[in-house]
The first five atom37 places (N, CA, C, CB, O) and aatype in JSON, in Angstrom:
{
  "aatype": [12, 10, 11, 6, 13, 11, 11, 13, 9, 10, 16, 7, 2, 19, 9, 3, 10, 0, 19, 0, 19, 10, 10, 0, 7, 0, 16, 0, 10, 19, 19, 2, 7, 13, 19, 11, 10, 9, 12, 12, 14, 9, 19, 7, 8, 13, 19, 7, 7, 16, 3, 13, 15, 6, 10, 11, 9, 19, 10, 15, 6, 0, 19, 19, 0, 0, 3, 7, 16, 19, 6, 19, 0, 6, 2, 0, 9, 10, 18, 7, 6, 17, 9, 2, 16, 9, 9, 2, 10, 9, 9, 19, 7, 13, 19, 10, 13, 12, 9, 19, 11, 0, 18, 2, 11, 16, 11, 11, 11, 6, 6, 14, 0, 14, 0, 0, 14, 0, 7, 14, 16, 5, 6, 6, 10, 10, 0, 6, 9, 1, 3, 0, 9, 11, 0, 5, 2],
  "atom_mask": [
    [1, 1, 1, 1, 1],
    [1, 1, 1, 1, 1],
    [1, 1, 1, 1, 1],
    [1, 1, 1, 1, 1],
    [1, 1, 1, 1, 1],
    [1, 1, 1, 1, 1],
    [1, 1, 1, 1, 1],
    [1, 1, 1, 1, 1],
    [1, 1, 1, 1, 1],
    [1, 1, 1, 1, 1],
    [1, 1, 1, 1, 1],
    [1, 1, 1, 0, 1],
    [1, 1, 1, 1, 1],
    [1, 1, 1, 1, 1],
    [1, 1, 1, 1, 1],
    [1, 1, 1, 1, 1],
    [1, 1, 1, 1, 1],
    [1, 1, 1, 1, 1],
    [1, 1, 1, 1, 1],
    [1, 1, 1, 1, 1],
    [1, 1, 1, 1, 1],
    [1, 1, 1, 1, 1],
    [1, 1, 1, 1, 1],
    [1, 1, 1, 1, 1],
    [1, 1, 1, 0, 1],
    [1, 1, 1, 1, 1],
    [1, 1, 1, 1, 1],
    [1, 1, 1, 1, 1],
    [1, 1, 1, 1, 1],
    [1, 1, 1, 1, 1],
    [1, 1, 1, 1, 1],
    [1, 1, 1, 1, 1],
    [1, 1, 1, 0, 1],
    [1, 1, 1, 1, 1],
    [1, 1, 1, 1, 1],
    [1, 1, 1, 1, 1],
    [1, 1, 1, 1, 1],
    [1, 1, 1, 1, 1],
    [1, 1, 1, 1, 1],
    [1, 1, 1, 1, 1],
    [1, 1, 1, 1, 1],
    [1, 1, 1, 1, 1],
    [1, 1, 1, 1, 1],
    [1, 1, 1, 0, 1],
    [1, 1, 1, 1, 1],
    [1, 1, 1, 1, 1],
    [1, 1, 1, 1, 1],
    [1, 1, 1, 0, 1],
    [1, 1, 1, 0, 1],
    [1, 1, 1, 1, 1],
    [1, 1, 1, 1, 1],
    [1, 1, 1, 1, 1],
    [1, 1, 1, 1, 1],
    [1, 1, 1, 1, 1],
    [1, 1, 1, 1, 1],
    [1, 1, 1, 1, 1],
    [1, 1, 1, 1, 1],
    [1, 1, 1, 1, 1],
    [1, 1, 1, 1, 1],
    [1, 1, 1, 1, 1],
    [1, 1, 1, 1, 1],
    [1, 1, 1, 1, 1],
    [1, 1, 1, 1, 1],
    [1, 1, 1, 1, 1],
    [1, 1, 1, 1, 1],
    [1, 1, 1, 1, 1],
    [1, 1, 1, 1, 1],
    [1, 1, 1, 0, 1],
    [1, 1, 1, 1, 1],
    [1, 1, 1, 1, 1],
    [1, 1, 1, 1, 1],
    [1, 1, 1, 1, 1],
    [1, 1, 1, 1, 1],
    [1, 1, 1, 1, 1],
    [1, 1, 1, 1, 1],
    [1, 1, 1, 1, 1],
    [1, 1, 1, 1, 1],
    [1, 1, 1, 1, 1],
    [1, 1, 1, 1, 1],
    [1, 1, 1, 0, 1],
    [1, 1, 1, 1, 1],
    [1, 1, 1, 1, 1],
    [1, 1, 1, 1, 1],
    [1, 1, 1, 1, 1],
    [1, 1, 1, 1, 1],
    [1, 1, 1, 1, 1],
    [1, 1, 1, 1, 1],
    [1, 1, 1, 1, 1],
    [1, 1, 1, 1, 1],
    [1, 1, 1, 1, 1],
    [1, 1, 1, 1, 1],
    [1, 1, 1, 1, 1],
    [1, 1, 1, 0, 1],
    [1, 1, 1, 1, 1],
    [1, 1, 1, 1, 1],
    [1, 1, 1, 1, 1],
    [1, 1, 1, 1, 1],
    [1, 1, 1, 1, 1],
    [1, 1, 1, 1, 1],
    [1, 1, 1, 1, 1],
    [1, 1, 1, 1, 1],
    [1, 1, 1, 1, 1],
    [1, 1, 1, 1, 1],
    [1, 1, 1, 1, 1],
    [1, 1, 1, 1, 1],
    [1, 1, 1, 1, 1],
    [1, 1, 1, 1, 1],
    [1, 1, 1, 1, 1],
    [1, 1, 1, 1, 1],
    [1, 1, 1, 1, 1],
    [1, 1, 1, 1, 1],
    [1, 1, 1, 1, 1],
    [1, 1, 1, 1, 1],
    [1, 1, 1, 1, 1],
    [1, 1, 1, 1, 1],
    [1, 1, 1, 1, 1],
    [1, 1, 1, 1, 1],
    [1, 1, 1, 1, 1],
    [1, 1, 1, 0, 1],
    [1, 1, 1, 1, 1],
    [1, 1, 1, 1, 1],
    [1, 1, 1, 1, 1],
    [1, 1, 1, 1, 1],
    [1, 1, 1, 1, 1],
    [1, 1, 1, 1, 1],
    [1, 1, 1, 1, 1],
    [1, 1, 1, 1, 1],
    [1, 1, 1, 1, 1],
    [1, 1, 1, 1, 1],
    [1, 1, 1, 1, 1],
    [1, 1, 1, 1, 1],
    [1, 1, 1, 1, 1],
    [1, 1, 1, 1, 1],
    [1, 1, 1, 1, 1],
    [1, 1, 1, 1, 1],
    [1, 1, 1, 1, 1],
    [1, 1, 1, 1, 1]
  ],
  "atom_positions": [
    [[-136.25, -42.79, -64.01], [-136.15, -41.36, -63.86], [-137.06, -40.88, -62.73], [-136.49, -40.66, -65.17], [-136.68, -39.98, -61.97]],
    [[-138.22, -41.45, -62.61], [-139.14, -41.07, -61.55], [-138.56, -41.42, -60.18], [-140.5, -41.76, -61.74], [-138.71, -40.66, -59.23]],
    [[-137.9, -42.58, -60.09], [-137.28, -42.97, -58.82], [-136.17, -42.0, -58.44], [-136.72, -44.4, -58.91], [-136.02, -41.63, -57.27]],
    [[-135.39, -41.58, -59.44], [-134.3, -40.63, -59.16], [-134.86, -39.31, -58.68], [-133.44, -40.41, -60.42], [-134.33, -38.7, -57.74]],
    [[-135.95, -38.85, -59.32], [-136.56, -37.6, -58.9], [-137.11, -37.71, -57.49], [-137.67, -37.19, -59.88], [-136.94, -36.79, -56.68]],
    [[-137.77, -38.82, -57.19], [-138.32, -39.03, -55.85], [-137.2, -39.04, -54.81], [-139.12, -40.36, -55.78], [-137.33, -38.45, -53.74]],
    [[-136.1, -39.71, -55.13], [-134.97, -39.76, -54.21], [-134.39, -38.36, -54.0], [-133.88, -40.71, -54.75], [-134.04, -37.99, -52.88]],
    [[-134.29, -37.58, -55.09], [-133.76, -36.22, -55.0], [-134.67, -35.33, -54.17], [-133.59, -35.63, -56.39], [-134.2, -34.6, -53.3]],
    [[-135.97, -35.39, -54.44], [-136.92, -34.49, -53.79], [-137.07, -34.81, -52.32], [-138.28, -34.57, -54.48], [-137.36, -33.91, -51.52]],
    [[-136.88, -36.07, -51.94], [-137.08, -36.45, -50.55], [-135.79, -36.43, -49.73], [-137.68, -37.81, -50.49], [-135.8, -36.84, -48.57]],
    [[-134.71, -35.96, -50.31], [-133.49, -35.85, -49.51], [-133.64, -34.71, -48.52], [-132.24, -35.62, -50.42], [-134.43, -33.78, -48.73]],
    [[-132.91, -34.78, -47.47], [-133.0, -33.77, -46.42], [-132.67, -32.38, -46.9], [0.0, 0.0, 0.0], [-133.27, -31.41, -46.45]],
    [[-131.71, -32.26, -47.82], [-131.29, -30.94, -48.26], [-132.4, -30.2, -48.98], [-130.08, -31.05, -49.16], [-132.58, -29.0, -48.76]],
    [[-133.14, -30.87, -49.84], [-134.21, -30.22, -50.59], [-135.33, -29.82, -49.64], [-134.74, -31.15, -51.69], [-135.87, -28.72, -49.76]],
    [[-135.68, -30.68, -48.74], [-136.75, -30.36, -47.78], [-136.32, -29.21, -46.87], [-137.13, -31.61, -46.94], [-137.11, -28.31, -46.59]],
    [[-135.08, -29.24, -46.41], [-134.57, -28.15, -45.58], [-134.6, -26.83, -46.34], [-133.14, -28.45, -45.1], [-134.96, -25.8, -45.79]],
    [[-134.22, -26.87, -47.61], [-134.22, -25.66, -48.43], [-135.65, -25.14, -48.6], [-133.59, -25.93, -49.8], [-135.88, -23.94, -48.51]],
    [[-136.59, -26.03, -48.84], [-137.98, -25.61, -49.0], [-138.5, -24.96, -47.72], [-138.86, -26.81, -49.38], [-139.17, -23.93, -47.78]],
    [[-138.2, -25.55, -46.59], [-138.63, -24.97, -45.31], [-137.98, -23.61, -45.11], [-138.27, -25.92, -44.13], [-138.64, -22.67, -44.66]],
    [[-136.71, -23.49, -45.44], [-136.01, -22.22, -45.28], [-136.62, -21.14, -46.16], [-134.52, -22.38, -45.61], [-136.77, -20.0, -45.72]],
    [[-136.98, -21.48, -47.39], [-137.58, -20.5, -48.3], [-138.93, -20.04, -47.76], [-137.73, -21.09, -49.73], [-139.24, -18.85, -47.77]],
    [[-139.74, -20.98, -47.29], [-141.05, -20.61, -46.74], [-140.91, -19.75, -45.49], [-141.86, -21.86, -46.41], [-141.63, -18.76, -45.33]],
    [[-139.98, -20.11, -44.62], [-139.76, -19.3, -43.42], [-139.22, -17.92, -43.78], [-138.79, -20.01, -42.47], [-139.58, -16.93, -43.14]],
    [[-138.36, -17.85, -44.79], [-137.83, -16.55, -45.2], [-138.96, -15.66, -45.72], [-136.74, -16.73, -46.29], [-138.98, -14.46, -45.45]],
    [[-139.88, -16.24, -46.48], [-141.02, -15.46, -46.97], [-141.89, -14.94, -45.84], [0.0, 0.0, 0.0], [-142.3, -13.78, -45.84]],
    [[-142.16, -15.79, -44.87], [-142.97, -15.38, -43.72], [-142.23, -14.33, -42.9], [-143.32, -16.59, -42.83], [-142.83, -13.36, -42.44]],
    [[-140.93, -14.53, -42.73], [-140.13, -13.56, -41.97], [-140.1, -12.22, -42.68], [-138.7, -14.09, -41.77], [-140.15, -11.17, -42.04]],
    [[-140.02, -12.25, -44.01], [-140.02, -11.0, -44.78], [-141.3, -10.21, -44.54], [-139.84, -11.29, -46.28], [-141.27, -8.99, -44.4]],
    [[-142.43, -10.91, -44.49], [-143.7, -10.22, -44.22], [-143.7, -9.59, -42.84], [-144.87, -11.2, -44.35], [-144.16, -8.46, -42.67]],
    [[-143.2, -10.31, -41.87], [-143.15, -9.78, -40.5], [-142.23, -8.57, -40.42], [-142.68, -10.87, -39.52], [-142.58, -7.55, -39.84]],
    [[-141.04, -8.7, -41.02], [-140.07, -7.59, -40.97], [-140.6, -6.38, -41.72], [-138.71, -8.03, -41.55], [-140.49, -5.25, -41.24]],
    [[-141.18, -6.59, -42.9], [-141.73, -5.46, -43.65], [-142.85, -4.78, -42.88], [-142.24, -5.92, -45.02], [-142.95, -3.55, -42.86]],
    [[-143.7, -5.57, -42.24], [-144.76, -4.99, -41.41], [-144.19, -4.21, -40.24], [0.0, 0.0, 0.0], [-144.67, -3.12, -39.93]],
    [[-143.17, -4.77, -39.6], [-142.54, -4.08, -38.47], [-141.94, -2.74, -38.91], [-141.44, -4.96, -37.85], [-142.13, -1.72, -38.25]],
    [[-141.23, -2.75, -40.03], [-140.6, -1.52, -40.5], [-141.65, -0.52, -40.93], [-139.64, -1.81, -41.66], [-141.58, 0.65, -40.55]],
    [[-142.62, -0.96, -41.72], [-143.62, -0.03, -42.26], [-144.57, 0.5, -41.2], [-144.41, -0.71, -43.35], [-144.9, 1.69, -41.19]],
    [[-145.01, -0.38, -40.3], [-146.06, 0.01, -39.35], [-145.53, 0.52, -38.02], [-146.96, -1.15, -39.1], [-146.24, 1.25, -37.32]],
    [[-144.32, 0.16, -37.66], [-143.8, 0.56, -36.35], [-142.61, 1.51, -36.47], [-143.41, -0.66, -35.54], [-142.6, 2.59, -35.89]],
    [[-141.6, 1.08, -37.23], [-140.37, 1.87, -37.28], [-140.5, 3.16, -38.09], [-139.26, 1.04, -37.86], [-140.03, 4.21, -37.65]],
    [[-141.13, 3.1, -39.25], [-141.21, 4.29, -40.1], [-142.01, 5.43, -39.45], [-141.83, 3.93, -41.43], [-141.6, 6.58, -39.58]],
    [[-143.12, 5.17, -38.75], [-143.77, 6.28, -38.04], [-142.86, 6.9, -36.97], [-145.06, 5.81, -37.4], [-142.9, 8.11, -36.76]],
    [[-142.05, 6.08, -36.32], [-141.12, 6.62, -35.31], [-140.06, 7.47, -35.99], [-140.46, 5.48, -34.5], [-139.78, 8.59, -35.56]],
    [[-139.47, 6.94, -37.07], [-138.46, 7.7, -37.81], [-139.07, 8.98, -38.36], [-137.84, 6.85, -38.96], [-138.47, 10.05, -38.27]],
    [[-140.28, 8.87, -38.93], [-140.96, 10.05, -39.47], [-141.22, 11.1, -38.4], [0.0, 0.0, 0.0], [-141.13, 12.3, -38.67]],
    [[-141.56, 10.66, -37.2], [-141.81, 11.59, -36.09], [-140.56, 12.41, -35.78], [-142.28, 10.83, -34.84], [-140.63, 13.62, -35.54]],
    [[-139.41, 11.74, -35.77], [-138.17, 12.43, -35.41], [-137.61, 13.29, -36.53], [-137.14, 11.43, -34.99], [-136.7, 14.08, -36.3]],
    [[-138.12, 13.15, -37.74], [-137.68, 14.01, -38.84], [-138.78, 14.99, -39.23], [-137.24, 13.17, -40.06], [-138.89, 15.38, -40.4]],
    [[-139.58, 15.37, -38.27], [-140.57, 16.41, -38.5], [-141.91, 15.93, -39.03], [0.0, 0.0, 0.0], [-142.59, 16.68, -39.74]],
    [[-142.3, 14.72, -38.71], [-143.61, 14.22, -39.11], [-143.69, 13.8, -40.58], [0.0, 0.0, 0.0], [-144.78, 13.68, -41.13]],
    [[-142.55, 13.57, -41.2], [-142.53, 13.19, -42.61], [-142.87, 11.72, -42.78], [-141.16, 13.49, -43.23], [-142.36, 10.86, -42.06]],
    [[-143.75, 11.44, -43.73], [-144.03, 10.06, -44.13], [-143.23, 9.83, -45.4], [-145.58, 9.8, -44.34], [-143.58, 10.33, -46.46]],
    [[-142.16, 9.06, -45.29], [-141.25, 8.87, -46.42], [-141.94, 8.29, -47.64], [-140.12, 7.97, -46.02], [-141.58, 8.6, -48.78]],
    [[-142.95, 7.45, -47.42], [-143.6, 6.8, -48.56], [-144.3, 7.82, -49.46], [-144.6, 5.75, -48.07], [-144.59, 7.51, -50.62]],
    [[-144.59, 9.01, -48.96], [-145.26, 10.03, -49.77], [-144.28, 10.95, -50.49], [-146.17, 10.84, -48.9], [-144.71, 11.79, -51.28]],
    [[-143.0, 10.83, -50.23], [-142.02, 11.69, -50.89], [-141.83, 11.26, -52.33], [-140.68, 11.68, -50.13], [-141.58, 10.08, -52.61]],
    [[-141.94, 12.22, -53.25], [-141.79, 11.9, -54.67], [-141.49, 13.16, -55.46], [-143.06, 11.21, -55.21], [-141.74, 14.28, -55.01]],
    [[-140.96, 12.94, -56.65], [-140.75, 14.02, -57.61], [-141.7, 13.73, -58.77], [-139.23, 14.13, -58.08], [-141.56, 12.73, -59.47]],
    [[-142.67, 14.62, -58.97], [-143.67, 14.41, -60.01], [-143.08, 14.88, -61.34], [-145.01, 15.17, -59.69], [-142.69, 16.03, -61.49]],
    [[-143.02, 13.96, -62.3], [-142.52, 14.29, -63.63], [-143.65, 14.81, -64.52], [-141.85, 13.07, -64.27], [-143.45, 15.73, -65.32]],
    [[-144.82, 14.21, -64.39], [-146.0, 14.71, -65.11], [-147.23, 14.42, -64.26], [-146.13, 14.05, -66.53], [-147.4, 13.31, -63.74]],
    [[-148.07, 15.42, -64.13], [-149.28, 15.3, -63.31], [-150.27, 14.34, -63.96], [-149.93, 16.68, -63.1], [-150.23, 14.12, -65.17]],
    [[-151.14, 13.79, -63.15], [-152.21, 12.92, -63.66], [-153.24, 13.77, -64.39], [-152.87, 12.12, -62.51], [-153.51, 14.91, -64.0]],
    [[-153.8, 13.23, -65.44], [-154.86, 13.92, -66.18], [-156.18, 13.28, -65.78], [-154.62, 13.83, -67.75], [-156.4, 12.08, -65.98]],
    [[-157.07, 14.11, -65.21], [-158.36, 13.62, -64.71], [-159.46, 14.16, -65.61], [-158.58, 14.05, -63.22], [-159.51, 15.35, -65.91]],
    [[-160.35, 13.28, -66.03], [-161.48, 13.68, -66.87], [-162.53, 14.4, -66.03], [-162.11, 12.45, -67.57], [-162.45, 14.41, -64.8]],
    [[-163.5, 15.0, -66.71], [-164.55, 15.75, -66.03], [-165.38, 14.88, -65.1], [-165.45, 16.42, -67.05], [-165.91, 15.36, -64.1]],
    [[-165.5, 13.59, -65.43], [-166.29, 12.7, -64.58], [-165.48, 12.13, -63.41], [-166.85, 11.56, -65.42], [-166.01, 11.33, -62.64]],
    [[-164.23, 12.53, -63.28], [-163.42, 12.11, -62.15], [-162.55, 10.9, -62.41], [0.0, 0.0, 0.0], [-161.79, 10.5, -61.53]],
    [[-162.62, 10.31, -63.57], [-161.76, 9.17, -63.88], [-160.39, 9.66, -64.34], [-162.4, 8.27, -64.97], [-160.26, 10.72, -64.95]],
    [[-159.38, 8.88, -64.02], [-158.01, 9.24, -64.38], [-157.75, 8.76, -65.81], [-156.97, 8.62, -63.38], [-157.8, 7.56, -66.09]],
    [[-157.48, 9.71, -66.7], [-157.19, 9.37, -68.08], [-155.72, 8.98, -68.25], [-157.54, 10.54, -69.01], [-155.4, 8.0, -68.92]],
    [[-154.84, 9.75, -67.63], [-153.39, 9.48, -67.68], [-152.89, 9.5, -66.25], [-152.62, 10.54, -68.57], [-153.07, 10.47, -65.52]],
    [[-152.26, 8.42, -65.86], [-151.76, 8.32, -64.48], [-150.58, 9.27, -64.25], [-151.34, 6.87, -64.16], [-149.88, 9.66, -65.19]],
    [[-150.4, 9.61, -63.0], [-149.27, 10.45, -62.63], [-147.97, 9.69, -62.87], [-149.38, 10.9, -61.15], [-147.89, 8.49, -62.64]],
    [[-146.96, 10.39, -63.33], [-145.64, 9.81, -63.53], [-144.71, 10.49, -62.53], [-145.14, 10.0, -65.02], [-144.47, 11.69, -62.61]],
    [[-144.18, 9.71, -61.58], [-143.37, 10.3, -60.52], [-142.25, 9.37, -60.1], [-144.25, 10.65, -59.31], [-142.34, 8.15, -60.23]],
    [[-141.19, 9.97, -59.6], [-140.08, 9.21, -59.01], [-140.38, 9.09, -57.52], [-138.66, 9.91, -59.27], [-140.42, 10.1, -56.81]],
    [[-140.6, 7.89, -57.05], [-141.0, 7.64, -55.66], [-139.76, 7.39, -54.8], [-141.97, 6.44, -55.57], [-139.52, 6.27, -54.36]],
    [[-138.98, 8.43, -54.56], [-137.75, 8.25, -53.79], [-138.03, 7.99, -52.32], [-136.86, 9.47, -53.93], [-137.17, 7.46, -51.62]],
    [[-139.2, 8.33, -51.84], [-139.57, 8.04, -50.46], [-139.69, 6.55, -50.21], [0.0, 0.0, 0.0], [-139.26, 6.06, -49.16]],
    [[-140.25, 5.83, -51.15], [-140.33, 4.36, -51.04], [-138.93, 3.76, -51.02], [-141.15, 3.76, -52.2], [-138.66, 2.79, -50.31]],
    [[-138.03, 4.35, -51.82], [-136.65, 3.87, -51.85], [-135.97, 4.1, -50.49], [-135.86, 4.59, -52.98], [-135.22, 3.25, -50.03]],
    [[-136.24, 5.24, -49.87], [-135.7, 5.51, -48.53], [-136.24, 4.47, -47.55], [-136.08, 6.96, -48.05], [-135.49, 3.95, -46.72]],
    [[-137.54, 4.15, -47.65], [-138.11, 3.11, -46.8], [-137.4, 1.78, -47.0], [-139.61, 2.95, -47.09], [-137.13, 1.07, -46.03]],
    [[-137.09, 1.45, -48.24], [-136.41, 0.19, -48.54], [-135.02, 0.16, -47.93], [-136.32, -0.02, -50.06], [-134.59, -0.87, -47.4]],
    [[-134.31, 1.27, -47.99], [-132.96, 1.32, -47.4], [-133.03, 1.19, -45.88], [-132.25, 2.65, -47.79], [-132.22, 0.48, -45.29]],
    [[-133.98, 1.87, -45.26], [-134.13, 1.75, -43.81], [-134.5, 0.31, -43.45], [-135.21, 2.74, -43.29], [-134.01, -0.23, -42.45]],
    [[-135.35, -0.31, -44.26], [-135.71, -1.72, -44.06], [-134.47, -2.59, -44.12], [-136.74, -2.17, -45.1], [-134.28, -3.47, -43.27]],
    [[-133.62, -2.37, -45.11], [-132.38, -3.14, -45.25], [-131.48, -2.97, -44.03], [-131.63, -2.72, -46.52], [-130.9, -3.94, -43.55]],
    [[-131.36, -1.77, -43.54], [-130.5, -1.51, -42.38], [-131.05, -2.23, -41.15], [-130.39, 0.01, -42.1], [-130.29, -2.84, -40.39]],
    [[-132.35, -2.17, -40.95], [-132.96, -2.83, -39.79], [-132.8, -4.34, -39.9], [-134.45, -2.45, -39.68], [-132.42, -5.0, -38.93]],
    [[-133.09, -4.9, -41.07], [-132.95, -6.35, -41.25], [-131.5, -6.77, -41.06], [-133.45, -6.78, -42.66], [-131.22, -7.77, -40.4]],
    [[-130.57, -6.01, -41.62], [-129.15, -6.31, -41.45], [-128.74, -6.3, -39.99], [0.0, 0.0, 0.0], [-127.99, -7.17, -39.55]],
    [[-129.22, -5.31, -39.25], [-128.88, -5.22, -37.83], [-129.45, -6.4, -37.04], [-129.38, -3.9, -37.23], [-128.78, -6.98, -36.19]],
    [[-130.71, -6.74, -37.34], [-131.34, -7.86, -36.64], [-130.6, -9.17, -36.95], [-132.83, -7.99, -37.04], [-130.34, -9.96, -36.04]],
    [[-130.26, -9.39, -38.21], [-129.51, -10.59, -38.57], [-128.13, -10.61, -37.89], [-129.35, -10.68, -40.09], [-127.67, -11.65, -37.45]],
    [[-127.49, -9.44, -37.83], [-126.21, -9.35, -37.14], [-126.35, -9.77, -35.68], [-125.64, -7.93, -37.23], [-125.52, -10.51, -35.16]],
    [[-127.4, -9.29, -35.02], [-127.61, -9.63, -33.61], [-127.91, -11.12, -33.44], [-128.76, -8.79, -33.03], [-127.45, -11.74, -32.48]],
    [[-128.68, -11.7, -34.37], [-129.0, -13.13, -34.29], [-127.74, -13.95, -34.46], [-130.03, -13.51, -35.35], [-127.5, -14.89, -33.69]],
    [[-126.92, -13.63, -35.45], [-125.69, -14.38, -35.69], [-124.73, -14.21, -34.51], [-125.01, -13.92, -37.0], [-124.05, -15.16, -34.11]],
    [[-124.67, -13.0, -33.97], [-123.79, -12.76, -32.82], [-124.24, -13.6, -31.62], [-123.78, -11.26, -32.45], [-123.4, -14.2, -30.94]],
    [[-125.53, -13.66, -31.36], [-126.04, -14.46, -30.25], [-125.81, -15.95, -30.51], [-127.54, -14.19, -30.03], [-125.45, -16.69, -29.59]],
    [[-126.01, -16.38, -31.75], [-125.78, -17.79, -32.1], [-124.31, -18.16, -31.89], [-126.2, -18.06, -33.56], [-124.0, -19.23, -31.37]],
    [[-123.42, -17.29, -32.31], [-121.99, -17.58, -32.16], [-121.58, -17.68, -30.69], [-121.16, -16.5, -32.85], [-120.66, -18.41, -30.35]],
    [[-122.26, -16.95, -29.82], [-121.96, -17.04, -28.39], [-122.4, -18.38, -27.81], [-122.63, -15.9, -27.63], [-121.79, -18.89, -26.86]],
    [[-123.45, -18.96, -28.38], [-123.96, -20.23, -27.85], [-123.16, -21.42, -28.35], [-125.41, -20.4, -28.22], [-123.2, -22.5, -27.76]],
    [[-122.44, -21.23, -29.44], [-121.67, -22.35, -29.98], [-120.55, -22.72, -29.01], [-121.1, -21.99, -31.37], [-119.92, -21.86, -28.41]],
    [[-120.34, -24.0, -28.9], [-119.28, -24.5, -28.03], [-117.94, -24.21, -28.68], [-119.45, -26.02, -27.75], [-117.69, -24.58, -29.83]],
    [[-117.08, -23.55, -27.93], [-115.77, -23.25, -28.48], [-114.91, -24.51, -28.47], [-115.08, -22.11, -27.68], [-114.82, -25.22, -27.46]],
    [[-114.3, -24.75, -29.59], [-113.43, -25.92, -29.69], [-112.09, -25.61, -29.05], [-113.25, -26.35, -31.17], [-111.49, -24.57, -29.29]],
    [[-111.65, -26.56, -28.23], [-110.35, -26.39, -27.61], [-109.3, -26.76, -28.63], [-110.22, -27.24, -26.32], [-109.48, -27.7, -29.4]],
    [[-108.2, -26.03, -28.63], [-107.16, -26.36, -29.6], [-106.61, -27.75, -29.32], [-106.02, -25.31, -29.55], [-106.48, -28.17, -28.17]],
    [[-106.31, -28.45, -30.38], [-105.78, -29.81, -30.24], [-104.42, -29.74, -29.57], [-105.67, -30.52, -31.63], [-103.64, -28.82, -29.81]],
    [[-104.14, -30.72, -28.72], [-102.83, -30.69, -28.06], [-101.73, -30.8, -29.11], [-102.71, -31.83, -27.02], [-101.89, -31.44, -30.15]],
    [[-100.62, -30.17, -28.8], [-99.5, -30.16, -29.73], [-98.97, -31.59, -29.9], [-98.38, -29.21, -29.24], [-98.89, -32.36, -28.95]],
    [[-98.61, -31.89, -31.1], [-98.05, -33.21, -31.38], [-96.71, -33.34, -30.66], [-97.89, -33.45, -32.91], [-95.94, -32.38, -30.57]],
    [[-96.44, -34.53, -30.16], [-95.16, -34.69, -29.46], [-94.01, -34.39, -30.41], [-95.03, -36.11, -28.87], [-94.02, -34.75, -31.59]],
    [[-93.05, -33.73, -29.86], [-91.89, -33.35, -30.68], [-91.13, -34.6, -31.1], [-90.95, -32.38, -29.9], [-90.82, -35.47, -30.27]],
    [[-90.84, -34.69, -32.36], [-90.1, -35.83, -32.89], [-88.6, -35.61, -32.71], [0.0, 0.0, 0.0], [-88.17, -34.56, -32.22]],
    [[-87.83, -36.58, -33.11], [-86.38, -36.43, -32.99], [-85.88, -35.33, -33.93], [-85.66, -37.77, -33.3], [-86.46, -35.08, -34.98]],
    [[-84.82, -34.7, -33.51], [-84.23, -33.65, -34.34], [-83.46, -34.29, -35.49], [-83.3, -32.74, -33.5], [-83.26, -35.51, -35.53]],
    [[-83.04, -33.45, -36.41], [-82.29, -33.94, -37.57], [-80.98, -34.59, -37.14], [-82.01, -32.78, -38.56], [-80.56, -35.61, -37.69]],
    [[-80.35, -33.99, -36.15], [-79.08, -34.53, -35.67], [-79.26, -35.91, -35.04], [-78.43, -33.58, -34.66], [-78.44, -36.8, -35.22]],
    [[-80.38, -36.07, -34.28], [-80.64, -37.36, -33.65], [-80.92, -38.43, -34.7], [-81.82, -37.25, -32.68], [-80.46, -39.57, -34.55]],
    [[-81.66, -38.09, -35.75], [-81.93, -39.05, -36.83], [-80.64, -39.45, -37.53], [-82.93, -38.46, -37.84], [-80.42, -40.63, -37.83]],
    [[-79.78, -38.48, -37.8], [-78.51, -38.79, -38.46], [-77.63, -39.68, -37.57], [-77.75, -37.49, -38.82], [-76.94, -40.58, -38.05]],
    [[-77.68, -39.4, -36.27], [-76.88, -40.22, -35.35], [-77.41, -41.66, -35.34], [-76.91, -39.62, -33.91], [-76.62, -42.6, -35.31]],
    [[-78.76, -41.83, -35.37], [-79.34, -43.18, -35.41], [-78.95, -43.9, -36.7], [-80.86, -43.1, -35.3], [-78.61, -45.09, -36.67]],
    [[-78.98, -43.2, -37.81], [-78.59, -43.82, -39.09], [-77.11, -44.22, -39.05], [-78.85, -42.83, -40.27], [-76.74, -45.31, -39.49]],
    [[-76.28, -43.34, -38.52], [-74.85, -43.63, -38.4], [-74.63, -44.88, -37.53], [-74.09, -42.42, -37.81], [-73.86, -45.77, -37.89]],
    [[-75.32, -44.93, -36.38], [-75.18, -46.06, -35.47], [-75.68, -47.37, -36.11], [-75.95, -45.78, -34.18], [-75.08, -48.43, -35.92]],
    [[-76.79, -47.28, -36.9], [-77.32, -48.45, -37.57], [-76.33, -48.96, -38.62], [-78.66, -48.13, -38.22], [-76.17, -50.17, -38.77]],
    [[-75.67, -48.06, -39.33], [-74.69, -48.46, -40.35], [-73.48, -49.11, -39.67], [-74.24, -47.22, -41.21], [-72.95, -50.11, -40.16]],
    [[-73.05, -48.55, -38.55], [-71.9, -49.1, -37.81], [-72.24, -50.49, -37.3], [-71.49, -48.18, -36.63], [-71.39, -51.38, -37.31]],
    [[-73.48, -50.69, -36.85], [-73.89, -51.98, -36.3], [-73.91, -53.06, -37.39], [-75.27, -51.88, -35.63], [-73.69, -54.23, -37.09]],
    [[-74.16, -52.69, -38.65], [-74.19, -53.65, -39.74], [-72.78, -54.1, -40.12], [-74.9, -53.06, -40.96], [-72.6, -55.21, -40.62]],
    [[-71.79, -53.28, -39.89], [-70.41, -53.63, -40.28], [-69.76, -54.49, -39.26], [-69.58, -52.4, -40.5], [-68.6, -54.87, -39.43]]
  ]
}
């Protein structure tokens, strides 16, 4: 069983998958940073200086004690974060679209296979069969 596991774990597919997962995680950090730190301030600037991450609907205010500690946390719907997530999805989708489009341009286009030579028609085959039968008699 240990040999089977070792063989499975060391196959190219498992290692490739592991590398892909690690790269996807690193890429996610880069993309999230790009969207949060670069794109969202630009988008916020064009919509009147709004920071989407601060947009929320407060359902119940936080209760703060006299000493300044929070007794009950604020309960709010953070729809601004959701807007950020949607913008992130659109940006990531567009970037992936551009990458796939560029990759497809670099791929070598396969030339269509030459047409197979035309075989004899049905009439020609029947004539050959007829001639073969006549030759046997």
